[in-house]
Structure formats: C-alpha cells, structure tokens
C-alpha positions in Angstrom: -37.7 131.8 -27.5 -35.0 130.5 -29.7 -37.6 128.8 -31.9 -39.3 132.2 -32.5 -36.0 133.7 -33.6 -35.4 130.8 -36.0 -39.0 131.3 -37.4 -38.4 135.0 -38.0 -35.0 134.3 -39.6 -36.6 131.5 -41.8 -39.4 133.8 -42.8 -36.9 136.5 -43.9 -34.9 134.0 -45.9 -38.2 132.8 -47.5 -39.2 136.4 -48.3 -35.8 137.1 -49.9 -36.0 133.9 -52.0 -39.6 134.7 -53.1 -38.6 138.2 -54.1 -35.6 136.8 -55.9 -37.8 134.5 -57.9 -40.0 137.5 -58.9 -36.8 139.3 -59.9 -35.8 136.4 -62.1 -39.2 136.3 -63.7 -39.2 140.0 -64.4 -35.7 139.9 -65.9 -36.5 136.7 -67.8 -33.0 135.5 -67.2 -31.7 132.7 -65.1 -28.0 133.3 -64.6 -25.7 133.7 -61.6 -25.7 137.5 -62.1 -29.5 137.6 -62.1 -29.7 135.5 -58.9 -27.0 137.5 -57.1 -28.6 140.8 -58.1 -32.0 139.5 -57.1 -30.8 138.5 -53.6 -29.2 141.9 -53.2 -32.2 143.9 -54.4 -34.5 141.7 -52.3 -32.5 142.2 -49.2 -32.4 145.9 -49.7 -36.1 145.9 -50.3 -36.8 143.9 -47.2 -34.6 146.2 -45.1 -36.4 149.4 -46.4 -39.8 147.7 -45.9 -38.9 146.8 -42.3 -37.9 150.4 -41.5 -40.3 152.4 -43.6 -43.7 150.6 -43.5 -45.9 151.4 -40.5 -46.5 147.8 -39.6 -48.1 148.7 -36.3 -51.0 150.4 -38.1 -51.6 147.5 -40.4 -51.3 144.8 -37.8 -55.0 144.0 -37.7 -55.1 142.5 -41.2 -55.2 138.9 -42.2 -52.8 139.1 -45.1 -53.4 135.6 -46.3 -57.0 136.6 -47.0 -55.7 139.3 -49.3 -53.4 137.0 -51.3 -55.9 136.5 -54.2 -57.4 140.0 -53.9 -55.2 141.5 -56.8 -56.5 138.9 -59.2 -60.1 139.5 -58.0 -59.6 143.2 -58.4 -58.4 142.8 -62.0 -61.6 140.9 -62.8 -63.7 143.6 -61.1 -61.9 146.3 -63.1 -62.6 144.6 -66.4 -66.3 144.0 -65.5 -66.7 147.7 -64.5 -65.0 148.7 -67.8 -67.5 146.8 -69.8 -70.3 148.4 -67.7 -68.9 151.9 -68.4 -68.7 151.1 -72.1 -72.4 150.2 -72.0 -73.1 153.4 -70.1 -71.3 155.5 -72.7 -73.4 154.1 -75.5 -76.7 154.2 -73.7 -76.3 157.5 -71.9 -74.6 158.3 -68.6 -74.9 160.8 -65.8 -72.2 161.9 -63.4 -73.0 162.7 -59.8 -71.2 163.3 -56.6 -72.3 160.9 -53.9 -71.2 159.8 -50.4 -70.7 156.2 -49.6 -70.3 154.6 -46.1 -68.2 151.5 -45.5 -68.4 148.8 -42.8 -64.6 148.4 -42.8 -63.1 149.4 -39.4 -59.4 149.1 -40.3 -58.0 152.3 -41.8 -55.5 150.4 -44.1 -58.3 148.3 -45.5 -60.6 151.3 -46.0 -57.8 152.9 -48.1 -57.4 149.7 -50.1 -61.2 149.8 -50.7 -61.2 153.4 -51.8 -58.2 152.8 -54.1 -59.9 149.7 -55.5 -63.1 151.6 -56.2 -61.3 154.4 -57.9 -59.3 151.9 -60.0 -62.6 150.6 -61.5 -63.7 152.8 -64.4 -66.6 155.1 -63.7 -65.6 156.6 -60.3 -63.1 159.2 -59.0 -62.4 159.7 -55.3 -63.0 163.2 -54.0 -62.6 162.8 -50.2 -62.1 160.1 -47.6 -63.2 160.9 -44.1 -63.3 158.0 -41.6 -65.9 155.5 -42.7 -67.3 157.7 -45.4 -66.0 158.7 -48.8 -67.1 161.0 -51.5 -67.0 160.0 -55.1 -67.7 161.4 -58.5 -69.7 158.5 -59.9 -70.8 157.7 -63.5 -74.2 156.0 -63.6 -76.9 155.2 -66.1 -79.6 157.9 -66.8 -82.3 155.4 -65.8 -80.7 154.5 -62.5 -82.6 157.2 -60.5 -84.7 154.5 -58.9 -81.8 152.9 -57.1 -82.0 152.9 -53.4 -78.9 154.0 -51.4 -78.2 150.4 -50.5 -78.4 149.3 -54.1 -76.2 152.2 -55.2 -73.6 151.5 -52.5 -73.5 147.8 -53.5 -73.0 148.8 -57.2 -70.0 150.9 -56.2 -68.2 148.9 -53.5 -70.2 145.6 -53.4 -67.9 142.6 -53.6 -64.7 144.6 -53.0 -65.9 145.6 -49.5 -67.0 142.0 -48.7 -63.6 140.6 -49.6 -61.8 143.2 -47.5 -64.1 142.7 -44.5 -63.0 139.1 -44.4 -59.4 140.3 -44.1 -60.2 142.3 -40.9 -59.2 140.8 -37.6 
C-alpha cells in the first residue's frame, strides 16, 4: 500500500516537472523566476484538473494510445484542407448527413466529433449517442458513394485511431 502512495506522489511530481518544462519552452526563458513560476502554475493546474475533471467518466481510455493523436490529427487536418481546396475549384455540394460511430466511450466519441469538425469541409449539427449529424462538403460527382464509403471519407482513420484507445 505504501508503494502505491509513492507511485502516485512520484507521478504527480513527474507531471509538475513535465508541465514546468512546457512552461519553460513556451516562455523561451530558462531562469530561476521561470522555473519557480512554472512549478507554481503547474501545481495550480494539477490541483484544478484533479478537482474539476470528471476522471470517472474518462476512466475507460488508454491515454498512452492517444499520445500521438494530436500530431496525427494535424496531418489529417492538412490533408482535408487540400481536399477542400480541390473541391472548391472543381465544384462542391453541401449536404446534411448522419454518421454512425463504432466508438462506445462517450469521451472518445466527443473527441472524434471534435476532430471531424476540425477538419475542413464539415460542421457538427448534432451529437446523439453513437450517431452525429454533419453539414458536409462533398464533390458534385460523389453521388455514387455508398454510405460506408461516405462514412469512411468523413471519419475514417480518426475513428480507427480512437477505437484503439478504448478499453
């Protein structure tokens, strides 16, 4: 039992140190004042996160599987941006569609929907359980897409990445 408490204390110290390093990078200064203010800000942030975040609702997530997700998402946003540029020049059509997801965890579904709406060409209208409604920009010649192909074009690799993060 004492080893568990040491682990929790060590993880908090590591978290404060990691956040302090981010603070130092953001301020682009390595001085005593920066380090002290980083430790103070990091400790306050950790305190508020502990008391304000609903950790019981996001307990079924493998966070280590999400570590590289932000970088992956940036790549997806850029690729979608180039696709939307092509649609603008070749002709686009907007439509409202409903998309279902295989993700069971509510927190991961919200991350998926937020990720989809970050990519250019889509706007969230409604999220209801495993189904969300989008305003989607598509090519005029994409009428022949099946529902499965359309769903993959919208959520494709984002959903696959998040499904791996479910417990």
